[in-house]
C-alpha positions in Angstrom: 0.0 0.0 0.0 1.2 3.5 -0.8 1.1 6.2 1.8 1.8 8.9 -0.8 1.4 8.9 -4.6 2.3 12.0 -6.6 1.9 12.4 -10.4 2.7 15.3 -12.6 2.9 17.8 -9.7 3.7 21.4 -10.7 3.7 24.6 -8.5 5.2 28.1 -8.6 4.7 30.7 -6.0 4.5 33.4 -8.7 3.4 33.1 -12.3 6.4 33.1 -14.6 8.9 32.1 -11.8 10.9 28.8 -11.8 8.7 26.1 -10.4 9.0 25.3 -6.6 7.9 21.8 -7.4 8.2 19.8 -10.6 7.7 16.1 -9.8 6.7 13.6 -12.5 6.1 10.6 -10.2 6.9 10.0 -6.5 5.6 7.1 -4.4 6.3 6.4 -0.7 5.1 3.0 0.7 3.2 2.7 3.9 5.4 2.6 7.0 8.4 3.7 5.1 11.0 6.2 6.6 12.3 8.7 4.1 14.7 11.7 4.3 14.1 14.6 1.9 17.6 16.4 1.4 18.6 19.5 -0.6 19.7 23.1 0.0 17.4 25.9 1.1 14.9 26.5 -1.6 15.1 23.1 -3.1 11.4 22.5 -2.5 11.5 20.2 0.6 9.2 22.4 2.8 6.9 23.1 -0.1 6.4 19.4 -0.7 5.5 18.9 3.0 2.9 21.7 2.6 1.4 19.9 -0.3 1.3 16.6 1.4 -0.5 17.9 4.5 -2.9 19.9 2.4 -1.8 23.5 3.1 -0.5 24.2 -0.3 -2.8 25.8 -2.9 -3.0 26.2 -6.7 -0.8 23.4 -7.6 -1.5 21.0 -10.5 -1.4 17.3 -10.8 -2.7 14.4 -8.6 -1.9 13.7 -5.0 -3.1 10.8 -3.0 -2.1 10.8 0.6 -3.1 7.9 3.0 -5.6 6.7 0.4 -7.3 10.1 0.1 -7.1 12.4 -3.0 -6.3 15.9 -1.9 -7.4 19.1 -3.6 -5.2 22.1 -4.5 -8.3 24.3 -4.1 -9.7 23.6 -0.7 -8.7 22.8 2.8 -8.8 19.1 3.6 -11.4 18.1 6.2 -10.6 17.3 9.9 -10.7 13.6 9.3 -7.8 13.9 6.9 -5.9 16.6 8.8 -5.6 14.6 12.0 -4.1 11.7 10.1 -1.0 13.9 9.2 1.2 14.8 12.1 3.6 17.7 11.8 6.9 18.2 13.7 8.2 21.6 13.3 11.8 23.0 13.3 10.9 25.7 15.9 8.7 23.3 18.0 5.6 25.5 17.6 4.5 25.0 21.4 2.4 27.3 23.4 5.1 28.5 25.9 2.9 29.2 28.9 1.0 25.8 28.7 2.2 22.7 30.4 3.5 19.6 28.7 0.2 17.9 29.2 -1.7 21.0 27.8 0.4 21.1 24.7 0.1 17.4 24.1 -3.7 17.8 24.6 -3.8 20.2 21.7 -3.0 17.3 19.4 -6.5 16.0 20.2 -8.3 18.9 18.9 -9.0 17.3 15.6 -10.8 14.6 17.4 -13.1 16.9 19.5 -16.4 18.4 18.5 -16.5 22.2 18.5 -18.2 22.3 21.8 -15.8 19.9 23.5 -12.8 21.7 22.1 -14.1 25.1 23.4 -14.7 23.8 26.9 -11.7 21.5 27.0 -13.9 18.4 27.6 -12.0 15.2 27.0 -13.2 11.8 26.8 -11.6 8.8 28.4 -10.2 7.9 24.9 -8.7 11.4 24.7 -7.0 11.0 28.1 -5.7 7.6 27.1 -4.2 8.8 23.9 -2.7 11.9 25.6 -1.1 9.8 28.4 0.2 7.2 25.8 1.9 9.8 23.8 3.5 11.3 26.9 4.7 7.8 28.0 6.0 7.0 24.5 8.2 10.1 24.6 9.5 9.8 28.1 7.8 13.0 29.4 5.9 11.5 32.5 8.1 13.4 35.0 7.7 16.7 33.1 4.1 16.4 32.5 3.1 19.5 34.6 6.1 21.6 33.6 5.6 24.5 31.4 7.0 24.5 27.9 9.2 27.5 28.5 10.9 25.8 31.3 12.2 23.0 29.0 15.4 22.3 27.1 15.4 22.3 23.3 15.5 18.4 23.3 12.6 18.2 25.8 10.6 20.7 23.8 11.0 18.7 20.7 9.8 15.6 22.5 6.8 17.6 23.6 6.2 18.5 19.9 6.4 14.8 19.0 4.1 13.8 21.7 1.5 16.4 20.6 1.9 14.8 17.1 1.3 11.3 18.4 -1.8 12.3 20.4 -3.4 12.8 16.8 -3.0 9.1 16.2 -1.3 10.1 12.8 -0.8 7.5 9.9 2.0 9.8 8.7 4.5 12.1 10.4 6.2 15.0 8.6 9.2 16.3 10.4 10.6 19.6 8.9 14.3 19.9 10.1 13.4 18.4 13.5 17.1 18.4 14.7 18.5 21.4 13.2 18.3 23.4 16.6 19.8 20.5 18.6 23.3 19.4 19.4 24.5 16.1 18.0 23.7 14.0 21.1 20.1 15.4 21.4 19.6 15.1 17.6 20.3 11.4 17.7 18.0 11.0 20.7 15.1 12.7 18.6 15.9 10.6 15.6 15.9 7.5 17.7 12.5 8.6 19.1 11.0 9.4 15.8 12.0 5.9 14.5 10.7 4.1 17.5 7.4 5.7 17.6 6.8 5.3 13.8 7.7 1.7 14.1 5.4 1.2 17.2 2.5 2.8 15.4 3.3 1.6 11.9 3.3 5.3 10.7 5.1 6.6 7.6 7.9 9.1 8.4 9.1 11.8 6.1 12.0 14.0 7.5 13.6 17.1 5.7 17.2 17.7 6.6 20.5 19.4 5.8 22.4 16.6 7.6 22.1 13.6 5.2 25.0 11.7 6.8 23.5 11.9 10.3 19.9 11.0 9.3 20.8 8.3 6.7 21.1 5.5 9.2 17.6 6.2 10.5 15.7 6.0 7.3 15.1 3.5 4.5 15.4 5.9 1.6 16.9 9.1 0.7 15.3 11.5 -1.9 17.1 14.6 -3.0 15.4 17.6 -4.4 16.8 20.4 -6.5 14.8 23.2 -7.9 11.7 21.4 -7.0 12.5 18.1 -8.9 13.7 14.7 -7.6 17.3 14.3 -8.8 18.2 11.3 -6.5 16.0 8.6 -5.0 18.1 5.9 -3.4 17.8 3.2 -0.7 19.8 4.3 2.3 22.7 2.0 2.7 26.5 2.1 3.2 26.8 1.5 -0.5 24.9 4.7 -1.5 26.4 6.9 1.2 29.1 8.4 -1.0 26.7 9.0 -3.8 24.3 10.7 -1.5 26.9 13.0 -0.1 28.4 13.8 -3.5 25.0 14.8 -4.9 24.2 16.9 -1.7 27.5 18.7 -1.8 27.0 19.5 -5.5 23.6 21.0 -4.9 24.8 23.0 -1.9 27.9 24.4 -3.7 28.1 23.3 -7.3 31.4 25.2 -8.1 33.2 23.7 -5.1 32.0 20.2 -5.9 33.1 20.7 -9.5 36.5 21.8 -8.4 37.1 19.1 -5.8 40.3 17.1 -6.4 39.8 13.7 -8.0 41.5 11.9 -5.1 38.9 13.2 -2.5 
């Protein structure tokens, strides 16, 4: 089963500009873990916006978790709650506690009245506490977000995402603000929870050599197009790094000595 199927996707932010996305065909299997790499402006974040239904006025066909999404209208709540998003800057409500921030992940499951008055069902409490336990936040549950370290805050963001019960997690540069030790902890956590929940994981990153051991596949974007799509393995590591370096600095990559 495919978690994502894209065909003939074209999108530009302004008429006449170079396309921000130009993808003939791209498929990602259910439960697969994929890293999207490429320099700033390559189209990584734009592609994530398309996948979760926030992008407008693109052409082509996009099927996400079995549902065809529209470029003209916002997806319904049923679709939106199936797509979890982990942001680079955490996107927490600073004055709320860990529990309250994770609770926000249940909003897509609540009726309007229950969301306004904060009325949770036993199932809501179960999913919130399960997400907190899976991310190791039990002892921090009543601490405010602005009292936490960067790694702890990203764990809260992941827990909030898990409270949605997503079938797909999109993580946009989730480790760029973390030191190497915390970055590996977050990657370990993302892989663990996706395996546990059989969720598809798509990570954008500028650190392909760090992330490659955590994913099944690496896809490189350049100017909105797929220029590399390889299984992540020791054999492909040199090719992945060479492609990334050439995208990041074409002139330096071209002038690199042949012995390097």
